C-alpha positions, 0 to 999 in steps of 0.5 A: 129881082133887084140888080145886085150890081146897080153900077153896071147898067145892062149887066144881068147876073141872072142871064148873061145874054140879057143886056136890057136896061132898064129890065122889063117888069117881072112881077108875078103877083098878079098872075100867082095871086089870081084866084084861077091860079090859086085854084089850079095850084091848090094854093091857100087863099089865106096868104098872098104869093111872094117872089121871095122872103127872108126866113130867119133861122132860130129865134133871131128875127133879124137874121134875114135868112142867114144860117148860122150853121157850119158851112155845108162844105164841112160835112158835104162829103160825109152827107154825099157818101151816106146818101150814095150808100143808102141809094138816095139820089141828088140832082144838081142843075145849072143854067149855062147863062147864069152868072150869079151861081155859075155851073163852074161852082156846082161842078167844082163842088162835085169834083171835091166831094167824096161819094160812092167811094170816089172823089168827084165824077170819074168822067167829064159831063158830056152827054147831050140831052134834048127837049120834047121837041128834039132840040138840044137842051144841054148836058146831063151826067149821072154817076153814083146817085148824083145827077148833074144837068146843065141847061143850054140857053138858060139863066139862073131862073131856068123855068123862066127861060126854058119852061118846056125843057124845065118840065122835061127835066122834072119829069125825066130826071127828078120824078122819073128815072131816065138813065141818060148820061149814066156811067155804067160799071164797064165805064161806058156812058148811056147816051155816049160821051163822044161828039159832045158840044162841050169844049174844054169843060165849056158849053160854048155860047159865043154864037148866041145873041146878046139882047138889048133894049129899054124895058123890052127887047128891041134888038140883038147883037151877034159877034162876027166870026172873026172876032170870036176866032180872035177871042178863042185864040187869045183864051187858048194862050192865057189858059195854056198850061206852061211846059215844065222846064229843065229847072222844074224837073230838078228835085228839091233839096239838091 
């Protein structure tokens, strides 16, 4: 994958912990175009697999994948409301280490979209879900036919970083009907929403290592606890909401 920030060596927007420079080769052509892989996937032999391609909308062959339609936000609430009313499920998922399409954007979009007669989720996504091996996999929340899943220790290409968890996600939440994280009519949440690792809408990852190396992982860095504590104290001050003053409470026009 081409680095969209070539001036920042070691910065991988697809996975925050990946500080390798240069990146290891990640060309899947040899595996995906292997006759054995094609046979297993029932893939056609008339075309070769490609990691990505431009799809020109309409008849403009130079569009390079740019959709000239109105932006989705203009009709998203109407679409989501109709989907919810008809029982059509949406599944939105993100990797916690993804800097390119951050989960913040997904959650913000959900919170500004009307579905099921209400704008956004009524509760913060907080319910843990676990892989088949019992390890913590991330957060899941389901409400009014919309499912949001956040993967722990995964970047933009989730199956690349967490293949077994990605498989369970598909099996349980896309093809299956696992109710974990569902908000019930009485306000309770299947699987609970207390004791969650989420802190201030953030799934902490400051104790996870940053991987370094040239072409392959050759080392890792974990910040000292004192450094992390100092950073947390700093963030608590710069993100704190100031208390209103007496002047702020004076009604306008007086």
